[in-house]
All heavy atoms as an XYZ file, in Angstrom:
864
protein
N     -24.423     59.737     44.315
C     -24.186     58.575     45.094
C     -25.483     57.750     45.259
O     -26.519     58.282     45.561
C     -23.580     58.897     46.433
C     -23.241     57.814     47.288
S     -22.260     58.347     48.774
C     -22.734     57.139     49.900
N     -25.321     56.457     45.099
C     -26.530     55.549     45.267
C     -26.834     55.240     46.649
O     -25.903     55.072     47.459
C     -26.246     54.265     44.395
C     -25.801     54.462     43.021
C     -26.787     53.904     42.016
C     -26.170     54.050     40.679
N     -27.050     54.136     39.671
N     -28.096     55.204     46.950
C     -28.519     54.953     48.385
C     -28.446     53.465     48.709
O     -28.937     52.606     47.859
C     -29.939     55.474     48.567
C     -30.434     55.307     49.970
C     -31.769     55.884     50.086
C     -32.316     55.719     51.554
N     -33.634     56.153     51.722
N     -28.002     53.129     49.784
C     -27.929     51.689     50.282
C     -29.068     51.538     51.283
O     -29.400     52.383     52.025
C     -26.591     51.444     50.933
C     -25.398     51.324     49.963
C     -24.195     51.039     50.743
N     -23.087     50.933     49.846
C     -21.976     50.261     50.113
N     -21.759     49.793     51.427
N     -20.975     50.198     49.311
N     -29.475     50.248     51.322
C     -30.445     49.835     52.309
C     -29.763     49.504     53.669
O     -28.587     49.041     53.628
C     -31.286     48.685     51.727
C     -32.198     49.170     50.624
C     -32.112     48.021     52.854
C     -33.075     48.160     50.045
N     -30.356     49.572     54.694
C     -29.731     49.241     56.002
C     -29.295     47.847     56.119
O     -29.831     46.860     55.486
C     -30.766     49.456     57.140
C     -31.222     50.842     57.393
C     -32.399     50.928     58.468
C     -30.139     51.779     57.812
N     -28.185     47.643     56.756
C     -27.559     46.360     56.918
C     -28.318     45.624     58.069
O     -28.209     46.115     59.199
C     -26.063     46.540     57.228
C     -25.279     45.271     57.190
O     -25.751     44.303     56.590
N     -24.183     45.280     57.817
N     -29.140     44.666     57.778
C     -30.006     44.046     58.745
C     -29.902     42.508     58.825
O     -29.299     41.941     57.904
C     -31.450     44.362     58.500
O     -31.860     43.834     57.210
C     -31.756     45.874     58.480
N     -30.337     41.912     59.842
C     -30.424     40.524     60.032
C     -31.390     39.950     58.903
O     -32.304     40.491     58.611
C     -30.909     40.149     61.434
O     -30.020     40.701     62.447
C     -31.080     38.592     61.611
N     -31.009     38.705     58.430
C     -31.889     37.969     57.491
C     -31.856     36.500     57.725
O     -31.031     36.042     58.444
C     -31.528     38.365     56.005
C     -30.193     37.930     55.558
C     -30.083     36.598     55.037
C     -29.092     38.736     55.725
C     -28.780     36.268     54.537
C     -27.899     38.342     55.267
C     -27.715     37.068     54.647
N     -32.860     35.887     57.206
C     -32.900     34.381     57.282
C     -32.425     33.833     55.907
O     -32.927     34.267     54.789
C     -34.270     33.896     57.652
C     -34.353     32.393     57.502
C     -34.733     34.419     58.954
N     -31.424     32.955     55.909
C     -30.845     32.322     54.699
C     -31.983     31.585     53.987
O     -32.658     30.744     54.581
C     -29.772     31.433     55.021
S     -29.112     30.578     53.568
N     -32.174     31.855     52.653
C     -33.164     31.151     51.875
C     -32.784     29.746     51.575
O     -33.614     28.946     51.170
C     -33.451     31.938     50.588
C     -33.979     33.307     50.814
C     -35.400     33.193     51.604
O     -36.292     32.604     51.106
N     -35.409     33.822     52.759
N     -31.504     29.331     51.758
C     -31.052     28.000     51.470
C     -31.140     27.105     52.751
O     -31.834     26.113     52.731
C     -29.615     28.012     50.960
C     -29.157     26.618     50.600
O     -29.734     25.927     49.655
N     -28.065     26.123     51.237
N     -30.484     27.478     53.836
C     -30.502     26.650     55.101
C     -31.383     27.098     56.193
O     -31.485     26.510     57.210
C     -29.027     26.570     55.635
S     -28.396     28.007     56.443
N     -32.048     28.276     55.975
C     -33.051     28.816     56.918
C     -32.494     29.233     58.251
O     -33.259     29.404     59.208
C     -34.186     27.811     57.144
C     -34.840     27.266     55.837
C     -35.391     28.348     55.073
C     -36.081     27.706     53.842
N     -35.876     28.345     52.624
N     -31.240     29.542     58.402
C     -30.635     29.983     59.626
C     -30.566     31.505     59.656
O     -30.501     32.150     58.613
C     -29.246     29.435     59.832
C     -29.342     27.800     60.030
C     -28.013     27.198     60.263
N     -27.499     27.525     61.553
C     -26.328     27.032     61.973
N     -25.581     26.169     61.274
N     -25.872     27.353     63.194
N     -30.580     32.064     60.885
C     -30.491     33.524     61.071
C     -29.041     34.004     60.766
O     -28.145     33.498     61.386
C     -30.970     33.923     62.447
C     -31.024     35.359     62.617
C     -31.506     35.754     63.934
O     -30.853     35.470     64.928
O     -32.564     36.472     63.994
N     -28.953     35.071     59.989
C     -27.687     35.643     59.631
C     -27.697     37.072     60.113
O     -28.520     37.885     59.841
C     -27.434     35.685     58.091
C     -26.064     36.288     57.794
C     -27.535     34.225     57.642
N     -26.669     37.385     60.945
C     -26.481     38.648     61.565
C     -25.792     39.651     60.630
O     -24.903     39.223     59.869
C     -25.778     38.571     62.938
C     -26.356     37.675     63.900
C     -25.486     37.565     65.146
C     -27.782     38.115     64.287
N     -26.058     40.959     60.789
C     -25.274     41.915     59.960
C     -23.872     42.006     60.396
O     -23.515     41.626     61.459
C     -26.012     43.222     60.259
C     -26.834     43.045     61.523
C     -27.056     41.561     61.632
N     -23.010     42.505     59.485
C     -21.615     42.715     59.765
C     -21.527     44.067     60.507
O     -21.967     45.168     59.937
C     -20.791     42.699     58.482
C     -20.883     41.278     57.904
C     -19.328     43.105     58.809
C     -20.219     41.290     56.460
N     -20.896     44.175     61.697
C     -20.870     45.426     62.490
C     -20.028     46.522     61.908
O     -20.030     47.636     62.369
C     -20.421     44.940     63.842
C     -19.712     43.690     63.623
C     -20.327     43.066     62.442
N     -19.137     46.217     60.943
C     -18.116     47.250     60.461
C     -18.650     48.138     59.361
O     -17.901     48.932     58.828
C     -16.865     46.558     60.087
C     -17.004     45.780     58.725
O     -18.076     45.770     58.100
N     -15.869     45.159     58.272
N     -19.947     48.043     59.027
C     -20.440     48.883     58.045
C     -20.621     48.282     56.616
O     -21.246     48.747     55.765
N     -19.894     47.125     56.430
C     -20.058     46.347     55.190
C     -21.484     45.678     55.171
O     -22.128     45.599     56.118
C     -18.967     45.254     55.091
O     -17.769     45.825     54.938
N     -21.847     45.207     53.947
C     -23.113     44.510     53.788
C     -22.920     42.992     53.762
O     -22.175     42.550     52.880
C     -23.893     45.046     52.603
C     -24.363     46.407     52.831
C     -23.579     47.497     52.783
C     -25.703     46.575     53.286
C     -24.053     48.777     53.095
C     -26.217     47.864     53.568
C     -25.366     48.956     53.493
O     -25.834     50.153     53.741
N     -23.538     42.307     54.611
C     -23.521     40.835     54.560
C     -24.251     40.341     53.330
O     -25.403     40.729     53.240
C     -24.110     40.284     55.825
C     -24.370     38.760     55.845
C     -23.113     37.946     55.905
N     -22.615     37.805     57.323
C     -21.589     37.071     57.613
N     -20.979     36.337     56.686
N     -21.240     37.007     58.811
N     -23.652     39.591     52.439
C     -24.298     39.257     51.206
C     -24.310     37.685     51.092
O     -24.683     37.241     49.984
C     -23.686     39.902     49.979
C     -22.213     39.685     50.006
O     -21.699     38.794     50.638
N     -21.489     40.509     49.241
N     -23.986     37.001     52.105
C     -24.002     35.497     51.999
C     -24.132     34.879     53.390
O     -23.833     35.561     54.417
C     -22.827     34.903     51.290
C     -21.508     35.145     51.948
N     -20.770     36.293     51.628
C     -20.835     34.505     52.816
C     -19.659     36.299     52.408
N     -19.682     35.164     53.128
N     -24.668     33.669     53.469
C     -24.799     32.999     54.761
C     -23.511     32.486     55.225
O     -22.778     31.835     54.504
C     -25.823     31.869     54.502
S     -26.056     30.866     56.002
N     -23.135     32.677     56.499
C     -21.897     32.220     57.063
C     -21.917     30.693     57.273
O     -20.871     30.045     57.440
C     -21.697     32.987     58.376
C     -23.106     33.327     58.750
C     -23.844     33.529     57.495
N     -23.085     30.086     57.373
C     -23.222     28.688     57.584
C     -23.181     27.803     56.301
O     -22.346     26.838     56.188
C     -24.547     28.373     58.312
C     -24.738     29.214     59.553
C     -25.573     30.330     59.570
C     -23.997     29.018     60.689
C     -25.748     31.140     60.681
C     -24.103     29.793     61.817
C     -24.993     30.830     61.830
N     -23.934     28.173     55.279
C     -23.855     27.306     54.074
C     -23.238     28.042     52.893
O     -23.018     27.414     51.808
C     -25.313     26.920     53.684
S     -26.330     28.273     53.051
N     -22.862     29.313     53.039
C     -22.162     30.170     52.117
C     -22.993     30.603     50.899
O     -22.557     31.244     49.938
C     -20.850     29.570     51.645
C     -19.858     29.151     52.697
C     -18.622     28.652     52.154
C     -19.517     30.421     53.625
N     -24.310     30.218     50.873
C     -25.223     30.657     49.788
C     -25.577     32.083     49.943
O     -25.471     32.651     51.036
C     -26.504     29.797     49.798
C     -26.387     28.529     48.967
C     -25.688     27.414     49.411
C     -27.042     28.433     47.720
C     -25.611     26.297     48.728
C     -26.966     27.310     47.046
C     -26.280     26.242     47.453
N     -25.899     32.699     48.811
C     -26.340     34.106     48.765
C     -27.636     34.174     48.008
O     -28.101     33.185     47.579
C     -25.246     35.020     48.167
O     -25.537     36.264     48.118
N     -28.192     35.428     47.842
C     -29.294     35.718     46.933
C     -28.891     36.703     45.947
O     -28.147     37.598     46.280
C     -30.523     36.201     47.713
C     -31.410     35.170     48.396
C     -32.562     35.855     49.103
C     -32.007     34.163     47.409
N     -29.433     36.580     44.760
C     -29.059     37.514     43.646
C     -30.021     38.691     43.864
O     -31.004     38.824     43.188
C     -29.259     36.839     42.360
C     -28.681     37.593     41.163
N     -28.777     37.248     39.871
C     -27.939     38.797     41.156
C     -28.140     38.099     39.125
N     -27.625     39.058     39.874
N     -29.677     39.597     44.763
C     -30.525     40.755     45.121
C     -29.958     42.084     44.861
O     -30.661     43.042     44.618
C     -31.023     40.654     46.573
C     -31.898     39.432     46.862
C     -29.822     40.643     47.583
N     -28.656     42.284     44.916
C     -28.038     43.505     44.722
C     -27.909     43.839     43.236
O     -27.604     43.029     42.392
C     -26.627     43.585     45.368
C     -26.728     43.683     46.870
O     -27.812     43.952     47.374
O     -25.738     43.462     47.559
N     -28.158     45.125     42.936
C     -27.951     45.658     41.558
C     -26.583     46.169     41.407
O     -25.614     45.455     41.457
N     -26.510     47.487     41.097
C     -25.139     48.126     40.874
C     -24.334     48.371     42.146
O     -23.141     48.375     42.025
C     -25.455     49.419     40.110
C     -26.008     49.269     38.730
C     -26.212     50.564     38.152
O     -25.431     51.538     38.330
O     -27.177     50.664     37.288
N     -25.020     48.551     43.224
C     -24.336     48.937     44.468
C     -24.560     47.861     45.620
O     -25.728     47.457     45.773
C     -24.929     50.303     44.954
C     -24.252     50.724     46.250
C     -24.730     51.389     43.864
N     -23.510     47.474     46.268
C     -23.706     46.450     47.321
C     -24.709     46.998     48.307
O     -24.545     48.206     48.739
C     -22.303     46.319     47.885
C     -21.394     46.690     46.786
C     -22.049     47.763     45.976
N     -25.695     46.244     48.746
C     -26.636     46.674     49.697
C     -27.891     47.323     49.145
O     -28.816     47.655     49.817
N     -27.898     47.557     47.844
C     -29.098     48.322     47.254
C     -30.343     47.432     47.070
O     -31.350     47.906     46.987
C     -28.709     49.046     45.953
C     -28.482     48.212     44.729
O     -28.693     46.888     44.787
O     -28.091     48.642     43.609
N     -30.180     46.070     46.982
C     -31.219     45.152     46.861
C     -32.155     45.401     45.706
O     -33.358     45.183     45.786
C     -32.012     45.065     48.139
C     -31.143     44.820     49.443
C     -30.380     43.507     49.307
N     -29.813     43.165     50.626
C     -28.536     43.068     50.916
N     -27.631     43.429     50.033
N     -28.091     42.620     52.094
N     -31.644     45.931     44.576
C     -32.460     46.345     43.462
C     -32.511     45.335     42.278
O     -33.026     45.605     41.216
C     -32.015     47.710     42.960
C     -32.306     48.847     43.947
C     -31.933     50.172     43.355
C     -32.302     51.261     44.274
N     -31.998     52.546     43.699
N     -31.842     44.138     42.445
C     -31.908     43.198     41.302
C     -33.190     42.441     41.362
O     -33.549     41.992     42.469
C     -30.669     42.302     41.432
C     -30.487     41.508     40.142
O     -31.330     40.690     39.853
N     -29.361     41.699     39.509
N     -33.830     42.263     40.280
C     -35.137     41.603     40.268
C     -35.034     40.029     40.150
O     -36.003     39.418     40.326
C     -35.937     42.079     39.124
O     -35.311     41.766     37.813
N     -33.847     39.470     39.928
C     -33.611     38.039     39.739
C     -34.071     37.268     41.042
O     -34.872     36.350     40.929
C     -32.242     37.722     39.351
S     -31.912     35.918     39.156
N     -33.450     37.503     42.105
C     -33.772     36.908     43.432
C     -33.454     35.470     43.457
O     -33.995     34.730     44.331
C     -35.218     37.176     43.828
C     -35.684     38.583     43.891
C     -35.038     39.410     44.817
C     -35.549     40.871     44.884
N     -34.853     41.944     44.375
N     -32.610     34.980     42.492
C     -32.297     33.511     42.542
C     -31.265     33.226     43.611
O     -30.535     34.100     44.054
N     -31.130     31.957     43.999
C     -30.103     31.576     44.967
C     -28.775     31.589     44.238
O     -28.644     31.235     43.123
C     -30.371     30.096     45.388
C     -31.246     29.904     46.553
C     -31.450     28.368     46.831
C     -30.720     30.475     47.808
N     -27.804     32.095     44.961
C     -26.401     32.185     44.526
C     -25.564     31.091     45.178
O     -25.390     31.142     46.392
C     -25.806     33.569     44.795
C     -26.516     34.737     44.174
S     -26.303     34.908     42.432
C     -24.553     35.528     42.323
N     -25.203     30.107     44.381
C     -24.487     28.946     44.978
C     -22.974     29.218     44.993
O     -22.350     29.761     44.032
C     -24.693     27.708     44.037
C     -23.985     26.567     44.404
C     -24.261     25.370     43.480
O     -24.675     25.556     42.338
O     -24.011     24.179     43.886
N     -22.321     28.886     46.112
C     -20.907     29.012     46.247
C     -20.192     27.965     45.321
O     -20.544     26.806     45.422
C     -20.535     28.882     47.699
C     -21.634     28.015     48.150
C     -22.861     28.337     47.389
N     -19.363     28.467     44.341
C     -18.765     27.459     43.433
C     -17.238     27.456     43.510
O     -16.637     26.601     42.965
C     -19.134     27.880     41.970
O     -18.653     29.199     41.693
C     -20.672     27.796     41.764
N     -16.658     28.413     44.261
C     -15.224     28.407     44.302
C     -14.677     29.582     45.195
O     -15.517     30.352     45.734
N     -13.415     29.726     45.194
C     -12.698     30.800     45.893
C     -11.715     31.422     44.937
O     -11.125     30.742     44.103
C     -11.900     30.256     47.102
C     -12.779     29.569     48.088
C     -11.147     31.358     47.795
C     -13.671     30.355     48.919
N     -11.584     32.713     45.024
C     -10.505     33.419     44.228
C      -9.834     34.383     45.145
O     -10.307     34.715     46.218
C     -11.101     34.175     43.008
C     -11.709     35.529     43.365
C     -12.121     36.216     42.154
N     -12.378     37.689     42.506
C     -12.490     38.588     41.573
N     -12.338     38.351     40.332
N     -12.732     39.821     41.990
N      -8.539     34.716     44.708
C      -7.837     35.682     45.612
C      -7.729     36.954     44.844
O      -7.254     37.021     43.584
C      -6.357     35.174     45.871
C      -5.673     36.042     46.793
C      -5.912     36.093     48.090
C      -4.677     36.894     46.254
C      -5.243     36.996     48.952
C      -4.002     37.764     47.057
C      -4.220     37.792     48.426
O      -3.600     38.674     49.253
N      -8.037     38.083     45.444
C      -7.965     39.442     44.920
C      -6.904     40.106     45.675
O      -6.888     40.124     46.982
C      -9.316     40.168     45.072
C      -9.397     41.474     44.366
N      -8.834     42.603     44.895
C      -9.876     41.805     43.171
C      -8.987     43.633     44.113
N      -9.733     43.134     43.023
N      -5.899     40.770     44.980
C      -4.760     41.351     45.722
C      -5.157     42.387     46.687
O      -4.504     42.578     47.689
C      -3.790     41.957     44.701
O      -4.425     42.923     43.772
C      -3.129     40.836     43.869
N      -6.262     43.067     46.482
C      -6.689     44.241     47.386
C      -7.746     43.748     48.405
O      -7.849     44.311     49.530
C      -7.201     45.432     46.681
C      -6.067     46.161     45.840
C      -6.599     47.286     45.112
C      -5.453     47.957     44.328
N      -5.946     49.097     43.527
N      -8.586     42.769     48.015
C      -9.670     42.347     49.000
C      -9.488     41.116     49.590
O     -10.298     40.660     50.401
C     -10.986     42.322     48.036
C     -11.343     43.651     47.407
C     -12.586     43.572     46.680
C     -13.026     44.985     46.108
N     -14.193     44.876     45.335
N      -8.411     40.416     49.259
C      -8.175     39.027     49.865
C      -8.947     37.960     49.222
O      -9.384     38.058     48.080
N      -9.291     36.847     50.023
C      -9.998     35.755     49.432
C     -11.468     36.152     49.320
O     -11.991     36.731     50.158
C      -9.833     34.549     50.373
C      -8.505     33.915     50.206
C      -7.512     34.129     51.177
C      -8.228     33.103     49.146
C      -6.267     33.530     51.030
C      -6.945     32.532     48.945
C      -5.951     32.755     49.907
N     -12.072     35.716     48.263
C     -13.399     35.981     47.933
C     -14.150     34.680     47.511
O     -13.548     33.853     46.809
C     -13.584     36.914     46.740
C     -13.028     38.320     47.098
C     -13.131     39.232     45.866
O     -12.796     38.918     44.696
N     -13.728     40.378     46.130
N     -15.474     34.530     47.909
C     -16.303     33.452     47.418
C     -16.745     33.819     46.010
O     -17.033     34.915     45.743
C     -17.549     33.370     48.323
C     -17.364     32.860     49.787
C     -18.618     33.070     50.565
C     -16.961     31.398     49.770
N     -16.801     32.824     45.169
C     -17.275     32.934     43.839
C     -18.712     32.361     43.945
O     -18.890     31.145     44.376
C     -16.487     32.126     42.857
C     -15.062     32.770     42.773
C     -17.212     32.250     41.449
C     -14.108     31.877     41.939
N     -19.752     33.078     43.615
C     -21.129     32.659     43.589
C     -21.699     32.630     42.180
O     -21.394     33.582     41.319
C     -22.027     33.599     44.389
C     -21.875     33.449     45.870
N     -21.246     34.366     46.691
C     -22.271     32.442     46.675
C     -21.317     33.985     47.977
N     -21.910     32.774     48.014
N     -22.432     31.595     41.807
C     -23.163     31.602     40.554
C     -24.629     31.537     40.817
O     -25.110     30.696     41.643
C     -22.757     30.268     39.744
C     -23.351     30.228     38.392
C     -23.116     28.941     37.689
N     -23.634     27.827     38.456
C     -24.913     27.413     38.451
N     -25.846     28.129     37.776
N     -25.332     26.363     39.201
N     -25.444     32.315     40.136
C     -26.877     32.332     40.330
C     -27.459     31.126     39.659
O     -27.227     30.792     38.571
C     -27.497     33.657     39.734
S     -29.267     33.728     39.981
N     -28.264     30.422     40.499
C     -28.946     29.202     39.997
C     -30.117     29.454     39.048
O     -30.556     28.574     38.415
C     -29.351     28.337     41.152
O     -30.362     29.026     41.913
C     -28.260     27.849     42.033
N     -30.483     30.804     39.031
C     -31.634     31.117     38.115
C     -31.168     31.644     36.802
O     -31.608     31.250     35.739
C     -32.476     32.128     38.907
C     -33.681     32.531     37.984
C     -34.692     33.440     38.677
N     -35.397     32.584     39.610
C     -36.150     33.104     40.582
N     -36.174     34.437     40.781
N     -36.807     32.327     41.379
N     -30.247     32.627     36.876
C     -29.810     33.372     35.621
C     -28.354     33.062     35.169
O     -27.917     33.502     34.179
C     -30.071     34.823     35.721
S     -28.939     35.722     36.802
N     -27.613     32.437     36.038
C     -26.225     32.058     35.711
C     -25.153     33.207     36.019
O     -23.967     32.940     35.713
N     -25.518     34.310     36.540
C     -24.642     35.424     36.702
C     -23.658     35.001     37.870
O     -23.981     34.317     38.788
C     -25.430     36.663     37.249
O     -26.217     37.081     36.076
C     -24.415     37.803     37.608
N     -22.322     35.389     37.661
C     -21.354     35.176     38.697
C     -21.081     36.496     39.475
O     -21.061     37.610     38.838
C     -19.985     34.775     38.043
C     -20.062     33.346     37.630
C     -20.568     32.907     36.412
C     -19.540     32.355     38.534
C     -20.559     31.588     36.053
C     -19.657     30.935     38.094
C     -20.088     30.648     36.954
O     -20.118     29.289     36.532
N     -20.833     36.331     40.750
C     -20.458     37.459     41.605
C     -19.359     36.977     42.532
O     -19.249     35.813     42.886
C     -21.631     37.990     42.450
C     -22.816     38.525     41.687
C     -22.463     40.006     41.414
N     -23.690     40.665     40.831
C     -23.816     40.893     39.540
N     -22.935     40.629     38.695
N     -24.940     41.572     39.099
N     -18.540     37.979     43.000
C     -17.471     37.677     43.938
C     -17.836     38.442     45.226
O     -18.173     39.562     45.236
C     -16.112     38.096     43.445
C     -15.854     37.628     42.097
N     -15.843     38.387     40.972
C     -15.543     36.350     41.665
C     -15.574     37.648     39.917
N     -15.360     36.387     40.346
N     -17.675     37.620     46.371
C     -18.000     38.270     47.716
C     -16.873     38.020     48.683
O     -16.371     36.867     48.783
C     -19.329     37.619     48.299
C     -20.428     37.936     47.390
O     -20.802     39.079     47.105
N     -21.124     36.921     46.914
N     -16.509     39.031     49.387
C     -15.334     38.824     50.340
C     -15.828     37.927     51.510
O     -16.912     37.923     52.040
C     -14.990     40.249     50.963
C     -13.960     40.208     52.085
C     -14.541     41.215     49.879
N     -14.856     37.057     51.907
C     -15.108     36.148     53.004
C     -15.017     37.001     54.325
O     -14.221     37.799     54.498
C     -13.924     35.083     53.035
C     -14.177     34.134     51.846
C     -13.981     34.293     54.284
C     -13.107     33.179     51.503
N     -15.988     36.619     55.205
C     -16.012     37.403     56.453
C     -15.229     36.700     57.576
O     -15.510     35.495     57.870
C     -17.492     37.610     56.803
S     -17.726     38.663     58.269
N     -14.368     37.387     58.195
C     -13.595     36.877     59.267
C     -13.503     38.014     60.276
O     -13.712     39.155     59.929
C     -12.158     36.510     58.851
C     -12.153     35.374     57.787
C     -10.828     35.041     57.294
O     -10.108     35.951     56.828
O     -10.429     33.828     57.560
N     -13.153     37.636     61.498
C     -12.965     38.770     62.513
C     -14.210     39.082     63.291
O     -14.856     38.206     63.737
N     -14.637     40.378     63.220
C     -15.761     40.888     64.080
C     -17.099     40.664     63.397
O     -17.762     41.559     63.038
C     -15.498     42.393     64.334
C     -16.390     42.939     65.382
O     -16.957     42.242     66.191
N     -16.650     44.237     65.331
N     -17.396     39.400     63.233
C     -18.651     39.062     62.519
C     -18.945     37.567     62.760
O     -18.176     36.858     63.365
C     -18.608     39.282     61.036
S     -17.368     38.296     60.219
N     -20.088     37.124     62.361
C     -20.364     35.647     62.302
C     -19.370     35.130     61.226
O     -19.554     35.400     60.136
C     -21.815     35.326     61.823
C     -22.851     35.283     62.808
C     -24.210     35.079     62.216
O     -24.567     35.625     61.271
N     -24.972     34.157     62.878
N     -18.374     34.405     61.651
C     -17.334     33.958     60.650
C     -17.903     32.943     59.705
O     -18.787     32.169     60.014
C     -16.214     33.445     61.513
C     -16.840     33.076     62.827
C     -17.994     33.997     62.923
N     -17.454     32.981     58.413
C     -17.818     32.073     57.507
C     -17.350     30.643     57.805
O     -16.378     30.482     58.418
C     -17.419     32.489     55.997
C     -18.060     33.679     55.530
O     -19.149     33.996     55.980
O     -17.494     34.399     54.641
N     -18.124     29.682     57.367
C     -17.889     28.183     57.579
C     -16.489     27.808     56.983
O     -16.365     27.674     55.829
C     -18.990     27.464     57.048
C     -18.952     25.928     57.215
O     -17.823     25.383     57.327
N     -20.060     25.351     57.564
N     -15.571     27.685     57.845
C     -14.167     27.324     57.397
C     -14.104     26.023     56.714
O     -13.291     25.871     55.762
C     -13.160     27.345     58.581
C     -12.966     28.752     59.061
C     -11.496     28.789     59.594
N     -11.079     30.201     59.931
C     -10.442     30.919     59.139
N     -10.159     30.579     57.918
N     -10.100     32.098     59.541
N     -14.847     25.044     57.096
C     -14.839     23.630     56.384
C     -15.355     23.803     55.023
O     -14.683     23.252     54.125
C     -15.690     22.660     57.254
C     -15.035     22.216     58.579
C     -15.945     21.267     59.304
O     -16.881     20.660     58.701
O     -15.756     21.216     60.565
N     -16.386     24.581     54.812
C     -16.894     24.739     53.356
C     -15.885     25.488     52.626
O     -15.661     25.259     51.376
C     -18.243     25.390     53.388
C     -19.399     24.519     53.936
C     -20.704     25.311     53.865
C     -19.529     23.145     53.051
N     -15.297     26.514     53.237
C     -14.288     27.357     52.453
C     -13.117     26.510     52.025
O     -12.610     26.532     50.991
C     -13.829     28.612     53.318
C     -14.961     29.558     53.436
C     -12.559     29.177     52.761
C     -14.748     30.722     54.449
N     -12.664     25.588     52.941
C     -11.530     24.671     52.568
C     -11.868     23.750     51.516
O     -11.074     23.597     50.565
C     -11.071     23.913     53.898
C     -10.367     24.769     54.844
C     -10.036     24.012     56.109
O     -10.495     23.009     56.415
N      -9.089     24.605     56.970
N     -13.163     23.361     51.409
C     -13.545     22.452     50.359
C     -13.522     23.210     49.027
O     -13.129     22.629     47.974
C     -14.907     21.975     50.555
C     -15.051     20.890     51.663
C     -16.461     20.473     51.883
O     -17.366     20.661     51.056
O     -16.766     19.977     53.063
N     -13.876     24.498     49.015
C     -13.962     25.359     47.845
C     -12.506     25.779     47.420
O     -12.342     26.182     46.332
C     -14.802     26.591     48.087
C     -16.288     26.352     48.248
C     -17.018     27.650     48.643
C     -16.892     25.876     46.953
N     -11.507     25.683     48.311
C     -10.140     26.140     48.053
C      -9.575     25.294     46.922
O      -8.687     25.740     46.147
C      -9.297     26.002     49.258
C      -9.566     27.030     50.340
S      -9.251     28.763     49.823
C      -7.439     28.794     49.892
N     -10.087     24.076     46.756
C      -9.512     23.278     45.657
C      -9.993     23.728     44.295
O      -9.485     23.382     43.303
C     -10.031     21.789     45.845
C      -9.446     21.134     47.040
C     -10.197     20.951     48.217
C      -8.108     20.816     47.090
C      -9.643     20.418     49.352
C      -7.521     20.186     48.183
C      -8.265     20.011     49.306
O      -7.728     19.417     50.423
N     -10.862     24.697     44.287
C     -11.542     25.252     43.103
C     -11.024     26.658     42.779
O     -11.648     27.454     42.071
C     -12.972     25.270     43.140
C     -13.684     23.889     43.464
C     -15.156     24.040     43.575
C     -13.307     22.866     42.370
N      -9.817     27.130     43.467
C      -9.344     28.439     43.209
C      -9.236     28.782     41.782
O      -8.675     28.017     41.035
C      -7.998     28.667     43.908
C      -8.265     28.664     45.432
C      -7.351     29.986     43.498
C      -6.936     28.941     46.308
N      -9.764     30.011     41.403
C      -9.677     30.411     39.993
C      -8.820     31.670     39.902
O      -8.718     32.376     40.794
C     -10.980     30.571     39.303
O     -11.753     31.590     40.068
C     -11.783     29.302     39.283
């Protein structure tokens, strides 16, 4: 089993706002305010082993039958795409207005 790094507070590299960890044990991987992420995880969520470190821009929304709605992120440095679950409920909720704008881009 791969070791994960602690789920901690971080400052968004895009909008510079403080992002709190998700209290349910999941790893927060994007900013709830601007929805940007960083290309930091390698094979395991939370491992922070990817060397790219590029900004991950939110480009759309997709629906996964088991995980629900997910943000689609594209790395502005290397072009890699990743999917990240939208945070609702017991957390800093994701920006609903930006999510609604991205809903027009469902893939």
